N, CA, C and O atoms as a printed pandas DataFrame, in Angstrom:
     atom_number atom_name residue_name chain_id  residue_number  x_coord  y_coord  z_coord
0              1         N          MET        A               1  172.845  165.704    1.184
1              2        CA          MET        A               1  173.953  165.854    2.099
2              3         C          MET        A               1  173.593  166.947    3.093
3              4         O          MET        A               1  173.186  168.040    2.699
4              5         N          ARG        A               2  173.737  166.663    4.343
5              6        CA          ARG        A               2  173.237  167.556    5.380
6              7         C          ARG        A               2  174.151  168.736    5.667
7              8         O          ARG        A               2  173.663  169.857    5.816
8              9         N          TYR        A               3  175.479  168.521    5.752
9             10        CA          TYR        A               3  176.382  169.563    6.216
10            11         C          TYR        A               3  177.261  170.182    5.139
11            12         O          TYR        A               3  178.043  171.080    5.449
12            13         N          LYS        A               4  177.169  169.755    3.923
13            14        CA          LYS        A               4  177.937  170.306    2.795
14            15         C          LYS        A               4  179.447  170.118    2.945
15            16         O          LYS        A               4  180.224  170.808    2.285
16            17         N          SER        A               5  179.859  169.211    3.788
17            18        CA          SER        A               5  181.282  168.876    3.931
18            19         C          SER        A               5  181.607  167.739    2.986
19            20         O          SER        A               5  180.768  166.869    2.753
20            21         N          PRO        A               6  182.810  167.731    2.441
21            22        CA          PRO        A               6  183.150  166.628    1.537
22            23         C          PRO        A               6  183.221  165.291    2.276
23            24         O          PRO        A               6  183.543  165.226    3.462
24            25         N          LEU        A               7  182.916  164.254    1.547
25            26        CA          LEU        A               7  182.944  162.896    2.076
26            27         C          LEU        A               7  183.472  161.990    0.970
27            28         O          LEU        A               7  183.033  162.071   -0.177
28            29         N          SER        A               8  184.408  161.137    1.325
29            30        CA          SER        A               8  184.957  160.212    0.335
30            31         C          SER        A               8  184.948  158.799    0.891
31            32         O          SER        A               8  184.757  158.574    2.086
32            33         N          LEU        A               9  185.158  157.871   -0.002
33            34        CA          LEU        A               9  185.137  156.454    0.339
34            35         C          LEU        A               9  186.339  155.785   -0.296
35            36         O          LEU        A               9  186.641  156.010   -1.468
36            37         N          SER        A              10  187.022  154.963    0.483
37            38        CA          SER        A              10  188.125  154.161   -0.037
38            39         C          SER        A              10  187.787  152.690    0.132
39            40         O          SER        A              10  187.257  152.270    1.161
40            41         N          ILE        A              11  188.100  151.920   -0.891
41            42        CA          ILE        A              11  188.029  150.465   -0.780
42            43         C          ILE        A              11  189.446  149.956   -0.991
43            44         O          ILE        A              11  190.115  150.334   -1.953
44            45         N          LEU        A              12  189.895  149.098   -0.088
45            46        CA          LEU        A              12  191.213  148.507   -0.285
46            47         C          LEU        A              12  191.087  147.004   -0.337
47            48         O          LEU        A              12  190.266  146.403    0.356
48            49         N          ASP        A              13  191.909  146.418   -1.164
49            50        CA          ASP        A              13  191.951  144.979   -1.355
50            51         C          ASP        A              13  193.391  144.538   -1.156
51            52         O          ASP        A              13  194.307  145.106   -1.751
52            53         N          ILE        A              14  193.590  143.531   -0.324
53            54        CA          ILE        A              14  194.939  143.010   -0.096
54            55         C          ILE        A              14  195.364  142.254   -1.346
55            56         O          ILE        A              14  194.683  141.333   -1.795
56            57         N          ASP        A              15  196.505  142.659   -1.900
57            58        CA          ASP        A              15  196.994  142.054   -3.135
58            59         C          ASP        A              15  197.437  140.603   -2.901
59            60         O          ASP        A              15  198.146  140.300   -1.941
60            61         N          TYR        A              16  197.007  139.731   -3.791
61            62        CA          TYR        A              16  197.410  138.320   -3.799
62            63         C          TYR        A              16  197.162  137.619   -2.457
63            64         O          TYR        A              16  197.959  136.783   -2.030
64            65         N          PHE        A              17  196.065  137.964   -1.806
65            66        CA          PHE        A              17  195.803  137.381   -0.488
66            67         C          PHE        A              17  195.577  135.878   -0.554
67            68         O          PHE        A              17  195.950  135.162    0.375
68            69         N          LYS        A              18  194.981  135.390   -1.619
69            70        CA          LYS        A              18  194.780  133.948   -1.770
70            71         C          LYS        A              18  196.110  133.206   -1.714
71            72         O          LYS        A              18  196.202  132.110   -1.162
72            73         N          LYS        A              19  197.140  133.821   -2.295
73            74        CA          LYS        A              19  198.476  133.217   -2.272
74            75         C          LYS        A              19  199.019  133.113   -0.835
75            76         O          LYS        A              19  199.707  132.149   -0.497
76            77         N          VAL        A              20  198.706  134.106   -0.001
77            78        CA          VAL        A              20  199.114  134.055    1.405
78            79         C          VAL        A              20  198.460  132.848    2.072
79            80         O          VAL        A              20  199.135  132.061    2.736
80            81         N          ASN        A              21  197.156  132.702    1.897
81            82        CA          ASN        A              21  196.453  131.562    2.491
82            83         C          ASN        A              21  196.963  130.238    1.937
83            84         O          ASN        A              21  197.159  129.287    2.693
84            85         N          ASP        A              22  197.180  130.165    0.628
85            86        CA          ASP        A              22  197.627  128.919    0.005
86            87         C          ASP        A              22  199.051  128.551    0.411
87            88         O          ASP        A              22  199.369  127.372    0.569
88            89         N          THR        A              23  199.897  129.545    0.578
89            90        CA          THR        A              23  201.311  129.300    0.904
90            91         C          THR        A              23  201.535  129.061    2.391
91            92         O          THR        A              23  202.262  128.146    2.779
92            93         N          PHE        A              24  200.903  129.893    3.224
93            94        CA          PHE        A              24  201.207  129.868    4.663
94            95         C          PHE        A              24  200.081  129.306    5.518
95            96         O          PHE        A              24  200.280  129.044    6.704
96            97         N          GLY        A              25  198.913  129.120    4.940
97            98        CA          GLY        A              25  197.773  128.604    5.697
98            99         C          GLY        A              25  196.846  129.722    6.150
99           100         O          GLY        A              25  197.223  130.893    6.213
100          101         N          HIS        A              26  195.626  129.320    6.461
101          102        CA          HIS        A              26  194.601  130.296    6.818
102          103         C          HIS        A              26  194.867  130.972    8.161
103          104         O          HIS        A              26  194.438  132.108    8.364
104          105         N          SER        A              27  195.555  130.316    9.070
105          106        CA          SER        A              27  195.838  130.974   10.357
106          107         C          SER        A              27  196.804  132.145   10.153
107          108         O          SER        A              27  196.670  133.176   10.814
108          109         N          ILE        A              28  197.764  131.998    9.255
109          110        CA          ILE        A              28  198.672  133.113    8.938
110          111         C          ILE        A              28  197.892  134.177    8.165
111          112         O          ILE        A              28  198.102  135.371    8.377
112          113         N          GLY        A              29  197.006  133.761    7.283
113          114        CA          GLY        A              29  196.155  134.711    6.580
114          115         C          GLY        A              29  195.329  135.541    7.554
115          116         O          GLY        A              29  195.176  136.750    7.378
116          117         N          ASP        A              30  194.793  134.880    8.587
117          118        CA          ASP        A              30  194.035  135.603    9.616
118          119         C          ASP        A              30  194.928  136.603   10.351
119          120         O          ASP        A              30  194.499  137.719   10.643
120          121         N          GLU        A              31  196.167  136.209   10.651
121          122        CA          GLU        A              31  197.102  137.118   11.311
122          123         C          GLU        A              31  197.403  138.328   10.429
123          124         O          GLU        A              31  197.491  139.452   10.925
124          125         N          VAL        A              32  197.560  138.101    9.124
125          126        CA          VAL        A              32  197.801  139.200    8.190
126          127         C          VAL        A              32  196.605  140.145    8.177
127          128         O          VAL        A              32  196.786  141.362    8.216
128          129         N          MET        A              33  195.384  139.607    8.124
129          130        CA          MET        A              33  194.182  140.437    8.130
130          131         C          MET        A              33  194.122  141.299    9.395
131          132         O          MET        A              33  193.844  142.496    9.322
132          133         N          LYS        A              34  194.383  140.691   10.542
133          134        CA          LYS        A              34  194.349  141.441   11.803
134          135         C          LYS        A              34  195.427  142.510   11.822
135          136         O          LYS        A              34  195.185  143.634   12.263
136          137         N          ALA        A              35  196.619  142.164   11.345
137          138        CA          ALA        A              35  197.718  143.132   11.326
138          139         C          ALA        A              35  197.386  144.313   10.412
139          140         O          ALA        A              35  197.666  145.462   10.755
140          141         N          ILE        A              36  196.792  144.035    9.256
141          142        CA          ILE        A              36  196.427  145.122    8.344
142          143         C          ILE        A              36  195.356  146.010    8.970
143          144         O          ILE        A              36  195.420  147.233    8.848
144          145         N          ALA        A              37  194.389  145.418    9.628
145          146        CA          ALA        A              37  193.378  146.223   10.326
146          147         C          ALA        A              37  194.044  147.109   11.377
147          148         O          ALA        A              37  193.680  148.276   11.524
148          149         N          ASP        A              38  195.013  146.564   12.105
149          150        CA          ASP        A              38  195.729  147.349   13.115
150          151         C          ASP        A              38  196.552  148.472   12.485
151          152         O          ASP        A              38  196.608  149.580   13.020
152          153         N          ILE        A              39  197.189  148.186   11.350
153          154        CA          ILE        A              39  197.965  149.211   10.632
154          155         C          ILE        A              39  197.045  150.349   10.197
155          156         O          ILE        A              39  197.374  151.525   10.350
156          157         N          ILE        A              40  195.898  149.981    9.657
157          158        CA          ILE        A              40  194.954  151.010    9.211
158          159         C          ILE        A              40  194.470  151.834   10.408
159          160         O          ILE        A              40  194.445  153.063   10.348
160          161         N          LYS        A              41  194.094  151.167   11.475
161          162        CA          LYS        A              41  193.628  151.883   12.670
162          163         C          LYS        A              41  194.697  152.836   13.190
163          164         O          LYS        A              41  194.384  153.963   13.574
164          165         N          ALA        A              42  195.942  152.404   13.206
165          166        CA          ALA        A              42  197.038  153.227   13.720
166          167         C          ALA        A              42  197.337  154.427   12.818
167          168         O          ALA        A              42  197.850  155.442   13.290
168          169         N          ASN        A              43  197.024  154.319   11.537
169          170        CA          ASN        A              43  197.339  155.377   10.576
170          171         C          ASN        A              43  196.098  156.091   10.049
171          172         O          ASN        A              43  196.197  156.961    9.184
172          173         N          ASN        A              44  194.944  155.725   10.566
173          174        CA          ASN        A              44  193.690  156.309   10.115
174          175         C          ASN        A              44  193.430  157.624   10.832
175          176         O          ASN        A              44  193.910  157.837   11.946
176          177         N          ARG        A              45  192.686  158.488   10.205
177          178        CA          ARG        A              45  192.286  159.741   10.837
178          179         C          ARG        A              45  191.228  159.458   11.895
179          180         O          ARG        A              45  190.480  158.487   11.784
180          181         N          ASP        A              46  191.163  160.299   12.912
181          182        CA          ASP        A              46  190.157  160.126   13.968
182          183         C          ASP        A              46  188.738  160.211   13.429
183          184         O          ASP        A              46  187.815  159.640   14.010
184          185         N          THR        A              47  188.560  160.920   12.323
185          186        CA          THR        A              47  187.224  161.122   11.762
186          187         C          THR        A              47  186.923  160.181   10.594
187          188         O          THR        A              47  185.946  160.384    9.872
188          189         N          SER        A              48  187.744  159.168   10.407
189          190        CA          SER        A              48  187.503  158.176    9.358
190          191         C          SER        A              48  187.089  156.864   10.002
191          192         O          SER        A              48  187.474  156.560   11.131
192          193         N          TYR        A              49  186.300  156.091    9.269
193          194        CA          TYR        A              49  185.715  154.878    9.830
194          195         C          TYR        A              49  186.063  153.674    8.975
195          196         O          TYR        A              49  185.846  153.671    7.763
196          197         N          LEU        A              50  186.603  152.657    9.616
197          198        CA          LEU        A              50  187.068  151.436    8.956
198          199         C          LEU        A              50  186.047  150.322    9.123
199          200         O          LEU        A              50  185.507  150.111   10.209
200          201         N          PHE        A              51  185.789  149.605    8.017
201          202        CA          PHE        A              51  184.889  148.454    8.035
202          203         C          PHE        A              51  185.507  147.327    7.226
203          204         O          PHE        A              51  186.118  147.566    6.185
204          205         N          ARG        A              52  185.349  146.110    7.698
205          206        CA          ARG        A              52  185.714  144.952    6.887
206          207         C          ARG        A              52  184.599  144.753    5.890
207          208         O          ARG        A              52  183.430  144.675    6.270
208          209         N          TRP        A              53  184.945  144.670    4.618
209          210        CA          TRP        A              53  183.932  144.590    3.566
210          211         C          TRP        A              53  183.686  143.157    3.143
211          212         O          TRP        A              53  182.697  142.872    2.467
212          213         N          GLY        A              54  184.554  142.264    3.521
213          214        CA          GLY        A              54  184.390  140.865    3.160
214          215         C          GLY        A              54  185.634  140.365    2.473
215          216         O          GLY        A              54  186.351  141.129    1.825
216          217         N          GLY        A              55  185.885  139.098    2.613
217          218        CA          GLY        A              55  187.097  138.553    1.993
218          219         C          GLY        A              55  188.306  139.316    2.472
219          220         O          GLY        A              55  188.558  139.430    3.672
220          221         N          GLU        A              56  189.050  139.835    1.519
221          222        CA          GLU        A              56  190.259  140.586    1.868
222          223         C          GLU        A              56  190.102  142.070    1.574
223          224         O          GLU        A              56  191.077  142.758    1.272
224          225         N          GLU        A              57  188.874  142.559    1.664
225          226        CA          GLU        A              57  188.601  143.967    1.376
226          227         C          GLU        A              57  188.152  144.719    2.633
227          228         O          GLU        A              57  187.489  144.172    3.514
228          229         N          PHE        A              58  188.539  145.991    2.674
229          230        CA          PHE        A              58  188.112  146.904    3.715
230          231         C          PHE        A              58  187.538  148.147    3.039
231          232         O          PHE        A              58  187.934  148.503    1.929
232          233         N          VAL        A              59  186.601  148.801    3.724
233          234        CA          VAL        A              59  186.052  150.074    3.277
234          235         C          VAL        A              59  186.363  151.102    4.355
235          236         O          VAL        A              59  186.241  150.833    5.551
236          237         N          ILE        A              60  186.766  152.280    3.906
237          238        CA          ILE        A              60  187.032  153.376    4.838
238          239         C          ILE        A              60  186.191  154.574    4.403
239          240         O          ILE        A              60  186.306  155.048    3.273
240          241         N          ILE        A              61  185.357  155.050    5.301
241          242        CA          ILE        A              61  184.622  156.290    5.066
242          243         C          ILE        A              61  185.528  157.414    5.550
243          244         O          ILE        A              61  185.902  157.466    6.722
244          245         N          VAL        A              62  185.875  158.311    4.633
245          246        CA          VAL        A              62  186.814  159.390    4.934
246          247         C          VAL        A              62  186.012  160.689    4.970
247          248         O          VAL        A              62  185.711  161.274    3.930
248          249         N          THR        A              63  185.672  161.130    6.174
249          250        CA          THR        A              63  184.888  162.348    6.318
250          251         C          THR        A              63  185.787  163.566    6.167
251          252         O          THR        A              63  187.001  163.493    6.361
252          253         N          GLU        A              64  185.169  164.679    5.820
253          254        CA          GLU        A              64  185.893  165.949    5.699
254          255         C          GLU        A              64  187.052  165.860    4.712
255          256         O          GLU        A              64  188.078  166.517    4.890
256          257         N          ALA        A              65  186.885  165.045    3.671
257          258        CA          ALA        A              65  187.954  164.885    2.678
258          259         C          ALA        A              65  187.363  164.807    1.286
259          260         O          ALA        A              65  186.457  164.017    1.020
260          261         N          ASP        A              66  187.891  165.639    0.400
261          262        CA          ASP        A              66  187.527  165.538   -1.008
262          263         C          ASP        A              66  188.359  164.421   -1.636
263          264         O          ASP        A              66  189.091  163.724   -0.933
264          265         N          ILE        A              67  188.255  164.248   -2.935
265          266        CA          ILE        A              67  188.933  163.137   -3.606
266          267         C          ILE        A              67  190.442  163.212   -3.415
267          268         O          ILE        A              67  191.088  162.183   -3.212
268          269         N          GLU        A              68  191.012  164.406   -3.475
269          270        CA          GLU        A              68  192.461  164.533   -3.304
270          271         C          GLU        A              68  192.875  164.186   -1.881
271          272         O          GLU        A              68  193.888  163.517   -1.675
272          273         N          GLY        A              69  192.106  164.633   -0.904
273          274        CA          GLY        A              69  192.390  164.271    0.484
274          275         C          GLY        A              69  192.272  162.773    0.703
275          276         O          GLY        A              69  193.062  162.185    1.442
276          277         N          ALA        A              70  191.290  162.156    0.064
277          278        CA          ALA        A              70  191.121  160.697    0.178
278          279         C          ALA        A              70  192.288  159.961   -0.475
279          280         O          ALA        A              70  192.735  158.933    0.036
280          281         N          ARG        A              71  192.783  160.478   -1.598
281          282        CA          ARG        A              71  193.949  159.855   -2.242
282          283         C          ARG        A              71  195.176  159.924   -1.331
283          284         O          ARG        A              71  195.903  158.943   -1.172
284          285         N          ILE        A              72  195.390  161.083   -0.745
285          286        CA          ILE        A              72  196.534  161.253    0.164
286          287         C          ILE        A              72  196.407  160.306    1.348
287          288         O          ILE        A              72  197.379  159.662    1.744
288          289         N          HIS        A              73  195.214  160.223    1.907
289          290        CA          HIS        A              73  194.953  159.318    3.031
290          291         C          HIS        A              73  195.220  157.869    2.631
291          292         O          HIS        A              73  195.901  157.138    3.350
292          293         N          ALA        A              74  194.685  157.457    1.485
293          294        CA          ALA        A              74  194.872  156.082    1.013
294          295         C          ALA        A              74  196.344  155.791    0.730
295          296         O          ALA        A              74  196.825  154.698    1.027
296          297         N          GLU        A              75  197.050  156.745    0.168
297          298        CA          GLU        A              75  198.475  156.550   -0.123
298          299         C          GLU        A              75  199.267  156.358    1.164
299          300         O          GLU        A              75  200.184  155.538    1.206
300          301         N          ARG        A              76  198.927  157.098    2.207
301          302        CA          ARG        A              76  199.601  156.930    3.503
302          303         C          ARG        A              76  199.360  155.516    4.045
303          304         O          ARG        A              76  200.278  154.876    4.557
304          305         N          LEU        A              77  198.119  155.038    3.929
305          306        CA          LEU        A              77  197.806  153.678    4.389
306          307         C          LEU        A              77  198.509  152.635    3.532
307          308         O          LEU        A              77  199.031  151.649    4.053
308          309         N          ARG        A              78  198.525  152.849    2.219
309          310        CA          ARG        A              78  199.180  151.907    1.302
310          311         C          ARG        A              78  200.649  151.747    1.655
311          312         O          ARG        A              78  201.161  150.629    1.712
312          313         N          LYS        A              79  201.326  152.859    1.890
313          314        CA          LYS        A              79  202.751  152.817    2.250
314          315         C          LYS        A              79  202.970  152.120    3.583
315          316         O          LYS        A              79  203.911  151.338    3.722
316          317         N          ALA        A              80  202.118  152.390    4.564
317          318        CA          ALA        A              80  202.255  151.764    5.876
318          319         C          ALA        A              80  202.116  150.253    5.779
319          320         O          ALA        A              80  202.843  149.519    6.449
320          321         N          ILE        A              81  201.190  149.781    4.951
321          322        CA          ILE        A              81  201.025  148.332    4.761
322          323         C          ILE        A              81  202.251  147.758    4.061
323          324         O          ILE        A              81  202.791  146.740    4.493
324          325         N          GLU        A              82  202.691  148.399    2.987
325          326        CA          GLU        A              82  203.838  147.911    2.223
326          327         C          GLU        A              82  205.111  147.868    3.059
327          328         O          GLU        A              82  205.932  146.968    2.882
328          329         N          GLU        A              83  205.288  148.822    3.963
329          330        CA          GLU        A              83  206.517  148.909    4.752
330          331         C          GLU        A              83  206.503  148.025    5.991
331          332         O          GLU        A              83  207.539  147.851    6.634
332          333         N          HIS        A              84  205.359  147.467    6.334
333          334        CA          HIS        A              84  205.257  146.610    7.513
334          335         C          HIS        A              84  205.905  145.248    7.240
335          336         O          HIS        A              84  205.705  144.660    6.177
336          337         N          ALA        A              85  206.662  144.765    8.186
337          338        CA          ALA        A              85  207.273  143.432    8.067
338          339         C          ALA        A              85  206.329  142.418    8.715
339          340         O          ALA        A              85  206.282  142.296    9.939
340          341         N          PHE        A              86  205.588  141.699    7.891
341          342        CA          PHE        A              86  204.683  140.676    8.398
342          343         C          PHE        A              86  205.530  139.479    8.800
343          344         O          PHE        A              86  206.320  138.967    8.007
344          345         N          GLU        A              87  205.358  139.043   10.033
345          346        CA          GLU        A              87  206.254  138.061   10.649
346          347         C          GLU        A              87  206.512  136.833    9.779
347          348         O          GLU        A              87  207.668  136.467    9.569
348          349         N          LYS        A              88  205.488  136.206    9.281
349          350        CA          LYS        A              88  205.681  134.977    8.505
350          351         C          LYS        A              88  205.438  135.163    7.012
351          352         O          LYS        A              88  205.994  134.427    6.196
352          353         N          ALA        A              89  204.622  136.128    6.656
353          354        CA          ALA        A              89  204.228  136.287    5.256
354          355         C          ALA        A              89  205.122  137.253    4.476
355          356         O          ALA        A              89  205.006  137.340    3.253
356          357         N          GLY        A              90  206.006  137.975    5.154
357          358        CA          GLY        A              90  206.900  138.896    4.454
358          359         C          GLY        A              90  206.203  140.183    4.060
359          360         O          GLY        A              90  205.447  140.748    4.850
360          361         N          THR        A              91  206.448  140.648    2.852
361          362        CA          THR        A              91  205.870  141.897    2.371
362          363         C          THR        A              91  204.471  141.650    1.801
363          364         O          THR        A              91  204.257  140.734    1.008
364          365         N          ILE        A              92  203.543  142.478    2.218
365          366        CA          ILE        A              92  202.162  142.432    1.730
366          367         C          ILE        A              92  201.848  143.819    1.184
367          368         O          ILE        A              92  202.278  144.827    1.746
368          369         N          THR        A              93  201.106  143.866    0.100
369          370        CA          THR        A              93  200.696  145.155   -0.451
370          371         C          THR        A              93  199.180  145.186   -0.586
371          372         O          THR        A              93  198.499  144.168   -0.460
372          373         N          ALA        A              94  198.672  146.390   -0.846
373          374        CA          ALA        A              94  197.231  146.561   -1.014
374          375         C          ALA        A              94  196.972  147.571   -2.123
375          376         O          ALA        A              94  197.768  148.480   -2.358
376          377         N          SER        A              95  195.850  147.392   -2.794
377          378        CA          SER        A              95  195.405  148.311   -3.830
378          379         C          SER        A              95  194.189  149.061   -3.303
379          380         O          SER        A              95  193.378  148.508   -2.561
380          381         N          PHE        A              96  194.071  150.336   -3.698
381          382        CA          PHE        A              96  193.007  151.203   -3.207
382          383         C          PHE        A              96  192.245  151.841   -4.352
383          384         O          PHE        A              96  192.832  152.241   -5.357
384          385         N          GLY        A              97  190.941  151.931   -4.195
385          386        CA          GLY        A              97  190.093  152.728   -5.074
386          387         C          GLY        A              97  189.376  153.759   -4.227
387          388         O          GLY        A              97  188.796  153.421   -3.196
388          389         N          VAL        A              98  189.408  155.019   -4.653
389          390        CA          VAL        A              98  188.758  156.082   -3.889
390          391         C          VAL        A              98  187.740  156.816   -4.760
391          392         O          VAL        A              98  187.888  156.915   -5.978
392          393         N          ALA        A              99  186.708  157.322   -4.100
393          394        CA          ALA        A              99  185.674  158.110   -4.775
394          395         C          ALA        A              99  185.125  159.124   -3.781
395          396         O          ALA        A              99  185.060  158.865   -2.580
396          397         N          GLN        A             100  184.734  160.274   -4.296
397          398        CA          GLN        A             100  184.132  161.321   -3.471
398          399         C          GLN        A             100  182.629  161.329   -3.687
399          400         O          GLN        A             100  182.149  161.125   -4.803
400          401         N          TYR        A             101  181.894  161.566   -2.616
401          402        CA          TYR        A             101  180.445  161.706   -2.707
402          403         C          TYR        A             101  180.123  162.887   -3.612
403          404         O          TYR        A             101  180.714  163.960   -3.493
404          405         N          MET        A             102  179.177  162.671   -4.518
405          406        CA          MET        A             102  178.690  163.735   -5.395
406          407         C          MET        A             102  177.190  163.866   -5.179
407          408         O          MET        A             102  176.506  162.887   -4.881
408          409         N          GLU        A             103  176.691  165.079   -5.332
409          410        CA          GLU        A             103  175.251  165.335   -5.155
410          411         C          GLU        A             103  174.449  164.308   -5.947
411          412         O          GLU        A             103  174.705  164.087   -7.131
412          413         N          GLY        A             104  173.490  163.691   -5.297
413          414        CA          GLY        A             104  172.646  162.699   -5.952
414          415         C          GLY        A             104  173.148  161.268   -5.821
415          416         O          GLY        A             104  172.453  160.332   -6.219
416          417         N          ASP        A             105  174.342  161.084   -5.269
417          418        CA          ASP        A             105  174.853  159.723   -5.078
418          419         C          ASP        A             105  173.963  158.937   -4.129
419          420         O          ASP        A             105  173.356  159.490   -3.211
420          421         N          THR        A             106  173.903  157.659   -4.369
421          422        CA          THR        A             106  173.335  156.711   -3.414
422          423         C          THR        A             106  174.532  155.960   -2.814
423          424         O          THR        A             106  175.636  156.027   -3.352
424          425         N          PRO        A             107  174.320  155.260   -1.725
425          426        CA          PRO        A             107  175.438  154.447   -1.217
426          427         C          PRO        A             107  175.983  153.496   -2.290
427          428         O          PRO        A             107  177.193  153.297   -2.398
428          429         N          ASP        A             108  175.079  152.915   -3.079
429          430        CA          ASP        A             108  175.516  151.987   -4.127
430          431         C          ASP        A             108  176.325  152.675   -5.220
431          432         O          ASP        A             108  177.323  152.124   -5.684
432          433         N          SER        A             109  175.913  153.870   -5.637
433          434        CA          SER        A             109  176.651  154.544   -6.713
434          435         C          SER        A             109  178.038  154.981   -6.241
435          436         O          SER        A             109  178.998  154.921   -7.010
436          437         N          LEU        A             110  178.151  155.417   -4.993
437          438        CA          LEU        A             110  179.457  155.794   -4.445
438          439         C          LEU        A             110  180.356  154.561   -4.332
439          440         O          LEU        A             110  181.526  154.603   -4.713
440          441         N          LEU        A             111  179.809  153.478   -3.811
441          442        CA          LEU        A             111  180.577  152.231   -3.717
442          443         C          LEU        A             111  181.005  151.734   -5.093
443          444         O          LEU        A             111  182.125  151.254   -5.264
444          445         N          LYS        A             112  180.125  151.847   -6.058
445          446        CA          LYS        A             112  180.441  151.371   -7.410
446          447         C          LYS        A             112  181.617  152.154   -8.001
447          448         O          LYS        A             112  182.499  151.560   -8.622
448          449         N          ARG        A             113  181.641  153.486   -7.816
449          450        CA          ARG        A             113  182.755  154.277   -8.340
450          451         C          ARG        A             113  184.062  153.932   -7.638
451          452         O          ARG        A             113  185.103  153.831   -8.287
452          453         N          ALA        A             114  184.019  153.750   -6.324
453          454        CA          ALA        A             114  185.231  153.370   -5.592
454          455         C          ALA        A             114  185.700  151.982   -6.023
455          456         O          ALA        A             114  186.900  151.749   -6.171
456          457         N          ASP        A             115  184.763  151.067   -6.223
457          458        CA          ASP        A             115  185.099  149.716   -6.659
458          459         C          ASP        A             115  185.699  149.722   -8.065
459          460         O          ASP        A             115  186.638  148.976   -8.343
460          461         N          SER        A             116  185.160  150.557   -8.948
461          462        CA          SER        A             116  185.728  150.686  -10.300
462          463         C          SER        A             116  187.151  151.215  -10.240
463          464         O          SER        A             116  188.019  150.762  -10.985
464          465         N          ALA        A             117  187.391  152.177   -9.351
465          466        CA          ALA        A             117  188.748  152.703   -9.181
466          467         C          ALA        A             117  189.680  151.619   -8.635
467          468         O          ALA        A             117  190.846  151.551   -9.021
468          469         N          LEU        A             118  189.165  150.771   -7.735
469          470        CA          LEU        A             118  189.962  149.659   -7.206
470          471         C          LEU        A             118  190.354  148.700   -8.331
471          472         O          LEU        A             118  191.506  148.275   -8.410
472          473         N          TYR        A             119  189.411  148.364   -9.190
473          474        CA          TYR        A             119  189.730  147.473  -10.312
474          475         C          TYR        A             119  190.761  148.104  -11.241
475          476         O          TYR        A             119  191.602  147.409  -11.810
476          477         N          LYS        A             120  190.693  149.407  -11.388
477          478        CA          LYS        A             120  191.685  150.116  -12.192
478          479         C          LYS        A             120  193.078  149.989  -11.555
479          480         O          LYS        A             120  194.069  149.774  -12.254
480          481         N          ALA        A             121  193.142  150.121  -10.233
481          482        CA          ALA        A             121  194.420  149.959   -9.525
482          483         C          ALA        A             121  194.970  148.550   -9.718
483          484         O          ALA        A             121  196.170  148.369   -9.928
484          485         N          LYS        A             122  194.096  147.558   -9.648
485          486        CA          LYS        A             122  194.522  146.172   -9.859
486          487         C          LYS        A             122  195.029  145.979  -11.288
487          488         O          LYS        A             122  196.068  145.358  -11.512
488          489         N          PHE        A             123  194.286  146.517  -12.242
489          490        CA          PHE        A             123  194.648  146.385  -13.647
490          491         C          PHE        A             123  195.987  147.050  -13.955
491          492         O          PHE        A             123  196.751  146.562  -14.788
492          493         N          LYS        A             124  196.265  148.152  -13.287
493          494        CA          LYS        A             124  197.502  148.906  -13.546
494          495         C          LYS        A             124  198.717  148.349  -12.793
495          496         O          LYS        A             124  199.792  148.946  -12.829
496          497         N          GLY        A             125  198.554  147.222  -12.122
497          498        CA          GLY        A             125  199.711  146.575  -11.510
498          499         C          GLY        A             125  199.672  146.387  -10.010
499          500         O          GLY        A             125  200.634  145.869   -9.443
500          501         N          ARG        A             126  198.610  146.783   -9.347
501          502        CA          ARG        A             126  198.437  146.597   -7.905
502          503         C          ARG        A             126  199.361  147.509   -7.103
503          504         O          ARG        A             126  200.215  148.203   -7.653
504          505         N          ASN        A             127  199.162  147.486   -5.779
505          506        CA          ASN        A             127  199.954  148.285   -4.845
506          507         C          ASN        A             127  199.947  149.757   -5.243
507          508         O          ASN        A             127  200.993  150.400   -5.322
508          509         N          ARG        A             128  198.736  150.280   -5.492
509          510        CA          ARG        A             128  198.606  151.667   -5.905
510          511         C          ARG        A             128  197.226  152.191   -5.530
511          512         O          ARG        A             128  196.329  151.432   -5.162
512          513         N          VAL        A             129  197.080  153.504   -5.631
513          514        CA          VAL        A             129  195.817  154.182   -5.333
514          515         C          VAL        A             129  195.287  154.750   -6.639
515          516         O          VAL        A             129  196.022  155.397   -7.385
516          517         N          GLU        A             130  194.011  154.508   -6.913
517          518        CA          GLU        A             130  193.347  155.083   -8.084
518          519         C          GLU        A             130  192.038  155.702   -7.656
519          520         O          GLU        A             130  191.420  155.269   -6.683
520          521         N          GLY        A             131  191.624  156.710   -8.380
521          522        CA          GLY        A             131  190.332  157.316   -8.108
522          523         C          GLY        A             131  190.333  158.777   -8.468
523          524         O          GLY        A             131  189.318  159.454   -8.304
């Protein structure tokens, strides 16, 4: 790590997204994906970076944030998604897994810890932040 500043990673997965596509069609699913990306962008920190990870998952690199800061950030995003009125799909929620970079981490090991935290959030009932 070059600057000794904390760095964290969040992975979010849209809860029950397959049901959105199956119920309302893929065009509505696409609208939900775009709306969620816009919600995240509007509520994201200027120093955080959003990426589509595939399917219904996004990755956010949260710079200058330790694990607690990343949890707070993810919780703010989770609430913003939950409180948004999606025009045709109604209420949508998302689950988050967060992890902080630790000395010796590789990109894969950091992603794996965040992904494990995401699975924990899903297992514990979804629409929550774990990590």
